[in-house]
C-alpha positions as CSV (number, residue, x, y, z in Angstrom):
1,M,-10.6,14.3,4.4
2,I,-12.2,11.8,1.9
3,W,-8.8,10.5,0.9
4,Y,-7.9,9.9,4.5
5,E,-11.1,7.9,5.1
6,L,-10.8,5.8,1.9
7,T,-7.2,4.9,2.6
8,R,-7.4,4.3,6.3
9,W,-7.2,0.5,5.7
10,W,-3.5,1.2,5.0
11,A,-3.0,2.5,8.5
12,Y,-1.6,-0.9,9.6
13,R,1.5,-0.2,7.6
14,R,1.8,3.2,9.3
15,I,1.9,1.9,12.8
16,Q,5.2,3.0,14.4
17,H,7.0,0.3,16.4
18,E,10.5,-1.1,16.4
19,S,9.4,-4.6,15.4
20,M,6.7,-3.8,12.8
21,W,9.2,-3.8,9.9
22,I,9.6,-7.6,10.4
23,Y,6.0,-8.3,9.7
24,R,5.4,-5.6,7.0
25,T,8.6,-5.9,5.0
26,G,11.2,-8.3,6.4
27,L,9.5,-11.6,6.3
28,P,7.4,-11.0,3.1
29,S,10.7,-10.0,1.3
30,V,12.5,-13.1,2.4
31,I,9.5,-15.3,1.3
32,S,9.4,-13.5,-2.1
33,I,13.2,-14.0,-2.7
34,L,12.9,-17.7,-1.8
35,V,10.0,-18.1,-4.2
36,L,11.7,-16.2,-7.0
37,L,14.9,-18.3,-6.5
38,A,12.9,-21.5,-6.6
39,Y,11.1,-20.4,-9.7
40,F,14.3,-19.4,-11.4
41,Y,16.2,-22.6,-10.6
42,I,13.7,-25.3,-11.1
43,P,14.2,-27.2,-14.4
44,V,10.6,-26.9,-15.6
45,R,8.9,-23.7,-14.7
46,P,5.1,-23.9,-14.1
47,Q,2.8,-21.6,-16.0
48,L,2.0,-18.3,-14.2
49,L,-0.8,-16.6,-16.2
50,S,-2.9,-19.4,-17.7
51,D,-6.3,-20.5,-16.3
52,S,-4.6,-23.4,-14.6
53,G,-1.4,-21.5,-13.7
54,L,0.1,-20.6,-10.3
55,I,-1.7,-17.3,-10.0
56,A,-5.1,-18.8,-10.9
57,S,-4.6,-21.7,-8.5
58,F,-3.7,-19.3,-5.7
59,M,-6.7,-17.1,-6.5
60,D,-9.1,-19.9,-5.7
61,T,-7.8,-19.9,-2.1
62,L,-7.3,-16.2,-1.7
63,V,-10.8,-15.3,-2.8
64,L,-12.2,-16.9,0.4
65,L,-10.2,-14.8,2.8
66,P,-11.8,-11.3,2.7
67,G,-15.0,-12.7,4.2
68,F,-13.1,-14.3,7.1
69,F,-11.2,-11.1,7.7
70,I,-14.4,-9.0,7.8
71,A,-15.8,-11.5,10.4
72,A,-12.7,-11.1,12.5
73,L,-12.9,-7.3,12.2
74,A,-16.5,-7.5,13.4
75,A,-15.5,-9.8,16.3
76,V,-12.7,-7.4,17.4
77,S,-15.1,-4.5,17.3
78,T,-17.5,-6.1,19.7
79,F,-15.1,-7.8,22.2
80,Q,-16.4,-6.8,25.7
81,R,-13.1,-6.7,27.5
82,P,-12.0,-3.4,29.0
83,E,-8.3,-4.1,28.4
84,M,-9.0,-4.0,24.6
85,D,-9.3,-0.2,24.9
86,V,-6.1,0.4,27.0
87,A,-2.9,1.5,25.3
88,M,-0.6,-1.5,24.5
89,P,2.4,-2.1,26.8
90,E,5.6,-0.1,26.5
91,P,7.1,0.4,24.1
92,C,3.7,1.3,22.9
93,P,3.1,1.4,19.1
94,T,1.9,4.7,17.9
95,I,0.0,6.0,14.9
96,E,-0.9,9.4,13.6
97,I,-4.7,10.1,13.6
98,R,-6.3,13.1,11.9
99,I,-8.2,15.2,14.5
100,D,-9.7,18.6,13.6
101,G,-7.5,18.7,10.4
102,K,-4.3,18.0,12.3
103,Y,-2.3,14.7,12.4
104,L,-1.5,13.8,16.0
105,P,0.4,10.8,17.4
106,Y,-1.8,8.4,19.3
107,D,-1.0,5.4,21.4
108,V,-2.4,2.2,19.8
109,T,-4.8,0.1,21.8
110,R,-5.3,-3.7,21.3
111,R,-8.6,-3.0,19.6
112,M,-7.1,-0.4,17.3
113,F,-4.2,-2.7,16.4
114,L,-6.4,-5.6,15.5
115,S,-8.9,-3.4,13.7
116,Y,-6.1,-1.9,11.6
117,L,-4.7,-5.4,11.0
118,F,-7.9,-7.0,9.8
119,S,-8.9,-3.9,7.8
120,Y,-5.5,-4.1,6.0
121,L,-6.0,-7.9,5.3
122,T,-9.5,-7.4,4.0
123,I,-8.7,-4.8,1.4
124,L,-5.3,-6.2,0.5
125,T,-6.7,-9.6,-0.3
126,F,-9.5,-8.0,-2.3
127,L,-7.0,-6.0,-4.3
128,I,-4.7,-9.0,-4.9
129,V,-7.7,-11.0,-6.1
130,L,-8.8,-8.2,-8.4
131,C,-5.3,-7.7,-9.9
132,G,-4.9,-11.5,-10.2
133,E,-8.2,-11.8,-12.1
134,I,-7.2,-8.9,-14.4
135,I,-3.9,-10.5,-15.1
136,I,-5.5,-13.9,-15.9
137,A,-8.1,-12.2,-18.2
138,L,-5.3,-10.4,-20.0
139,S,-3.1,-13.6,-20.3
140,P,-4.0,-14.4,-23.9
141,S,-3.0,-10.8,-24.9
142,I,0.2,-11.1,-22.9
143,A,1.0,-14.4,-24.5
144,E,0.4,-12.9,-28.0
145,F,2.6,-9.9,-27.1
146,S,5.3,-12.3,-25.9
147,C,5.2,-14.2,-29.1
148,S,5.5,-11.0,-31.2
149,L,8.3,-9.9,-29.1
150,S,10.1,-13.2,-29.5
151,Q,10.0,-12.8,-33.3
152,A,11.1,-9.2,-33.2
153,S,14.1,-9.4,-30.9
154,Q,16.8,-11.9,-30.1
155,Y,16.8,-10.7,-26.4
156,A,13.0,-11.3,-26.1
157,D,13.4,-14.4,-23.9
158,I,15.4,-12.4,-21.3
159,F,12.7,-9.6,-21.3
160,I,9.9,-12.2,-21.0
161,L,11.7,-13.9,-18.1
162,L,12.3,-10.6,-16.4
163,G,8.6,-9.7,-16.8
164,K,7.5,-13.1,-15.3
165,M,9.9,-12.6,-12.4
166,L,8.7,-9.1,-11.8
167,T,5.0,-10.2,-11.9
168,L,5.8,-13.2,-9.6
169,G,7.9,-11.0,-7.3
170,V,5.2,-8.4,-6.8
171,F,2.4,-10.9,-6.5
172,T,4.5,-13.0,-4.0
173,F,5.5,-10.1,-1.9
174,W,1.9,-8.9,-1.3
175,S,0.6,-12.5,-0.9
176,A,3.4,-13.2,1.6
177,S,2.4,-9.9,3.4
178,V,-1.2,-11.3,3.7
179,F,0.2,-14.6,5.0
180,V,2.6,-13.1,7.6
181,T,0.1,-10.5,8.8
182,M,-2.6,-13.1,9.1
183,L,-0.3,-15.3,11.3
184,H,0.6,-12.3,13.3
185,G,-3.1,-11.5,13.9
186,I,-3.9,-15.1,14.8
187,Y,-1.0,-15.1,17.3
188,F,-2.2,-11.8,18.8
189,M,-5.8,-12.9,19.1
190,S,-5.1,-16.4,20.4
191,E,-2.4,-15.6,22.9
192,K,-0.9,-12.1,23.2
193,M,-4.1,-10.2,24.0
194,H,-4.8,-12.6,26.9
195,Q,-1.5,-12.0,28.6
196,P,-1.2,-9.4,31.3
197,D,0.7,-6.2,30.5
């Protein structure tokens, strides 16, 4: 029960609907691939892990977002519109909810959808910032390890580049997930939820 409660922010990724894969996986994957290709093919690659590198620069912006997402979550929770608590139009998204120890399918309402969305964004941005700060703090050790590896192996440059690409790919995928989900939430709040069923 405790695990269910502590991981419920992840419920946004468990919503079942035919088009949800576009927002959860499709668009973030495309953005990640484009960023990786750009990073691989540009003649002078920018630093990733230094205090003034790409990840640190991005952290400065990302660290502000959880507060906005919490405010949006509070606003969604207090909207006084009856249609917020009616199941979404067909084909209605569904999610499994634990009731009396059993997981049962449940039709998602507009309020539930937005609550799951902003909960997901709040915790995901917090985790990305936390991981980014840890990576930046470890960057001197990573640089020293890379230097030692370069002296020990002739293939070190390939391993170092693969490590950078993996780090950038994971970081970019989850950051793109935040960006795409945020745009989806803004569209939903500004237009979609005001349209008749």
